[in-house]
C-alpha positions in Angstrom: -39.8 4.6 -20.5 -38.4 7.9 -20.9 -38.4 8.3 -16.9 -36.6 4.7 -16.8 -34.1 5.8 -19.1 -33.2 8.9 -16.9 -32.9 7.3 -14.1 -30.7 4.9 -15.9 -28.4 7.6 -17.2 -28.6 9.2 -13.6 -27.6 6.1 -11.9 -24.7 5.7 -14.5 -23.5 9.4 -13.8 -23.7 8.4 -10.0 -21.6 5.4 -10.4 -19.1 7.1 -12.3 -18.6 9.6 -9.6 -18.5 6.9 -7.1 -15.7 5.1 -8.8 -13.6 8.2 -9.2 -14.0 9.1 -5.2 -13.2 5.7 -4.3 -10.0 6.0 -6.7 -9.0 9.0 -4.9 -9.8 7.8 -1.3 -7.6 4.7 -2.4 -4.7 6.7 -2.7 -4.9 8.6 0.5 -2.7 7.9 3.6 -4.1 6.5 6.4 -3.5 6.6 10.1 0.0 8.4 11.1 0.8 9.0 7.7 -2.1 11.5 7.3 -0.4 14.1 9.6 3.2 12.7 10.2 5.1 15.6 8.7 2.9 18.1 10.9 3.6 16.0 14.0 7.6 16.0 13.2 7.5 19.6 12.7 5.6 20.2 15.9 8.1 18.0 17.6 11.3 19.4 16.4 9.9 23.1 17.2 9.2 22.2 20.7 12.4 20.2 21.2 14.2 23.5 19.5 12.3 25.7 22.0 13.4 23.3 25.1 16.8 23.6 24.1 16.9 27.3 23.7 15.0 27.7 27.2 17.9 25.0 28.5 20.3 27.1 27.0 19.3 30.3 28.3 19.0 29.5 31.6 22.5 27.8 31.8 23.5 31.3 30.7 21.9 33.0 33.3 23.3 30.5 35.9 19.6 29.7 37.4 18.7 26.4 37.9 15.2 25.4 36.6 13.1 22.2 36.6 12.2 21.2 33.1 10.0 18.5 34.1 7.2 20.8 35.5 
């Protein structure tokens, strides 16, 4: 009987832990929302680099194919 009670308490604790984990997971973003901020930062940095490179090439009077 003591074993059954101990197992019951163990299962209750595991159930509470699983409930807390599922509640935490429900609040997390899914899909693009997970990494949207980092993606936007990378795109902005790449765009800035490309603009700086274009400006530098124009100042030097050279022709550069940016599509490569």
